C-alpha positions, 0 to 999 in steps of 0.5 A, a space after each residue: 500500500 505504501 509503495 502504491 501511495 509513493 508511486 502515485 505521489 511521484 507521478 503527480 509531481 512529474 505531471 505537475 512539473 510537466 504542466 508548468 514547464 516553460 516551452 522554450 524554442 531553442 531553434 530561435 537565437 537569443 536577442 543579444 540587443 537586450 543583454 546588459 553590458 554590465 559586469 562585476 568582479 569581486 574579491 574577499 577583503 582581509 583588511 582596510 587601512 584608512 589614511 587621510 585621503 584614501 583607503 588601502 584595501 588588502 584583498 585575497 587572491 583567487 587561489 593563494 596570496 594577497 594583493 592591495 588596491 587603493 581607493 581615494 576617499 574623494 570617490 565617495 564625495 557627492 558632486 552635483 551631476 556625477 555619480 559616486 565612484 565609491 559606495 559602502 554597504 554595511 554588513 555585520 560579519 567582518 569575515 564576509 567582507 568583500 569588494 565589488 568592482 562594477 564595469 559597463 562596457 569594459 570601463 570602470 563605473 564604481 566600486 562597492 565596499 561591503 564591510 562593517 561600518 564601525 571603525 572599531 572592528 578588527 577589519 579596519 586599521 589606520 595608516 600612519 599620518 605621514 604615510 604617502 600612498 601612490 594612487 590616492 588621486 587616481 581617476 579610475 580603478 585598475 584591474 584586480 590582481 586575482 
């Protein structure tokens, strides 16, 4: 009796799935004009060092090792008629911090730093006041060394 009941349930599930399956016409090519040209790259963040004019982000490479990138603080400043190049997203767990670089048509648009916003978190650090960081005045983000 149990076997008959189980088989009946399985048959009804397959019939329901078949009834709601979308009919896809694979002979027609996809309309590429509706595709987006936005892409993104992400990397886990290990440490964010703050200086007076930039953030130095230490991130994890794909397989092994670490690399750094510099993000100017002026990218977060509001300028009339221009979009910000740096956006922050607050997350609670510092072990889940990551960096996202958004591109449109292969050109840099903006960077999103997903990290806890409380600076007393161990993810955040401070560079010395006399630290001279190359790239603190750059206009665009370079390719990440993943």
